[in-house]
C-alpha positions in Angstrom: 2.3 25.5 5.7 5.0 23.6 7.5 7.2 23.3 4.7 6.8 27.6 4.9 7.9 27.3 7.9 10.8 25.0 7.4 11.8 27.2 4.7 11.9 30.2 7.0 13.6 28.7 10.5 15.8 25.8 8.7 16.9 27.4 5.1 19.9 24.5 4.7 17.4 21.1 5.8 14.8 23.1 3.3 17.0 23.0 0.9 18.2 19.5 1.2 14.6 18.4 1.2 13.7 20.0 -2.1 16.9 18.8 -3.6 15.4 15.3 -3.2 13.8 13.6 -6.3 10.6 15.4 -7.7 10.3 15.4 -10.9 8.7 11.4 -11.7 10.4 8.9 -14.4 7.4 7.9 -15.5 5.1 10.5 -18.3 2.1 12.1 -15.7 -1.1 12.1 -17.1 -2.8 15.5 -17.7 -5.5 14.3 -14.9 -2.9 13.8 -12.6 -0.8 16.9 -13.3 -4.2 18.6 -13.1 -5.4 17.4 -9.6 -2.2 18.4 -8.2 -2.0 21.3 -9.3 -5.7 21.8 -8.0 -4.6 20.5 -4.6 -1.6 23.2 -4.7 -4.4 25.6 -5.5 -7.0 25.1 -2.8 -4.0 24.6 0.0 -2.8 28.5 -1.2 -6.1 29.7 -1.0 -7.1 28.2 2.3 -6.5 29.7 5.4 -4.2 30.6 6.8 -2.1 30.9 3.6 -3.5 34.4 1.8 -2.9 36.3 5.0 -0.1 34.3 7.0 3.0 36.1 5.1 4.2 32.6 4.3 7.3 32.3 2.2 6.5 29.2 0.0 5.7 29.7 -3.3 3.3 27.5 -6.1 6.3 25.9 -7.9 8.0 24.7 -4.4 4.8 23.8 -3.2 4.2 21.5 -6.1 7.9 20.3 -5.9 7.2 19.4 -2.5 4.1 17.8 -3.1 6.1 15.8 -5.6 8.9 15.1 -3.4 6.6 13.4 -1.0 5.1 11.4 -3.6 8.4 10.1 -4.8 10.2 9.9 -1.4 7.4 9.2 1.3 7.7 6.4 3.6 4.0 5.5 4.5 3.6 5.3 8.3 0.2 4.4 9.5 -1.1 5.9 12.9 -2.8 3.3 14.6 -4.8 3.4 18.1 -7.2 1.1 20.0 -9.7 2.5 18.1 -8.7 0.4 15.1 -9.8 -3.1 17.0 -13.6 -1.3 16.5 -13.4 -1.0 13.2 -12.1 2.9 12.7 -10.2 3.6 9.9 -6.9 3.9 10.8 -4.8 7.1 8.9 -1.9 6.6 6.9 0.3 9.2 5.4 3.7 9.5 3.7 6.7 10.5 5.8 9.6 11.9 4.2 13.1 11.5 6.1 15.8 13.7 4.1 18.6 11.5 4.6 17.0 7.7 4.3 14.5 9.2 1.6 17.8 9.1 -0.7 18.3 5.3 -0.6 17.5 3.3 -3.5 15.6 0.0 -4.1 17.0 -3.0 -4.3 14.9 -6.3 -4.4 18.5 -7.6 -2.6 18.9 -4.6 -0.5 22.0 -4.6 1.8 20.3 -2.3 4.7 16.5 -3.3 6.2 14.4 -0.6 8.2 11.8 0.3 10.2 9.5 3.0 10.9 7.8 3.9 14.6 4.5 4.6 13.4 3.1 6.6 15.6 4.8 10.6 16.6 7.3 11.4 16.0 7.5 9.2 13.4 11.5 7.9 13.4 12.9 5.2 10.9 16.1 3.3 12.0 18.2 1.6 9.0 20.6 -0.8 9.8 23.0 -2.6 7.5 22.0 -6.4 6.9 24.9 -7.3 5.5 29.1 -6.2 5.3 28.4 -2.9 3.5 31.9 -2.0 1.8 33.1 2.1 1.5 31.7 3.9 -1.6 28.9 0.8 -1.9 25.4 2.4 -2.2 23.1 1.5 0.9 19.8 0.3 -0.6 16.7 -0.9 0.6 13.7 -3.1 -0.6 10.6 -0.3 -0.8 8.1 -3.0 -0.8 9.8 -5.8 1.8 6.9 -8.2 1.4 8.0 -11.5 0.8 6.7 -13.6 -2.1 5.1 -10.9 -4.1 5.0 -11.8 -7.8 7.1 -9.6 -10.1 4.7 -8.3 -12.0 2.8 -7.3 -9.3 5.4 -5.9 -7.2 6.7 -3.5 -10.7 3.0 -2.7 -10.7 2.8 -1.3 -7.3 6.2 0.5 -7.7 5.1 2.4 -10.7 1.8 3.4 -9.1 3.4 4.8 -5.6 6.9 5.7 -7.0 6.3 6.7 -10.3 9.5 4.8 -11.8 9.8 1.5 -13.6 11.5 -1.2 -11.9 13.6 -3.5 -14.3 14.5 -6.0 -11.4 13.0 -9.2 -12.7 14.2 -11.2 -9.3 
């Protein structure tokens, strides 16, 4: 529903969002494709969508779901209740500009996210960056993770094959 509001209220930002990567680089199994289609159908059939006059199409919603899956930063909301064993909710947040940064095991930038609304991200250069040089971050900044484990997580989370062996 937010995508529809964004499309109506800020067409330029909606266009920037939909310009992000939305086609997985790895083959999608029939099961995953079917699950994504079922979610899109369920969303479009759930009130207020059928009668709300919202302008997002099924194709746009499918693309946006892939955009979130392929470009989102995981954010967890934590609160006092977490100490008492209640589950913390996790969501993916898309930052239109920051979501365009590439992965590197030797990144030239670092980042942190505020895991509470309004879910802001801060990107800082970690070394001198020259004009025209790509800005990179480490998608999984967990020190000491074995290469095979990191590559598996990237395949599962971002649907591409990481060829960096370091």
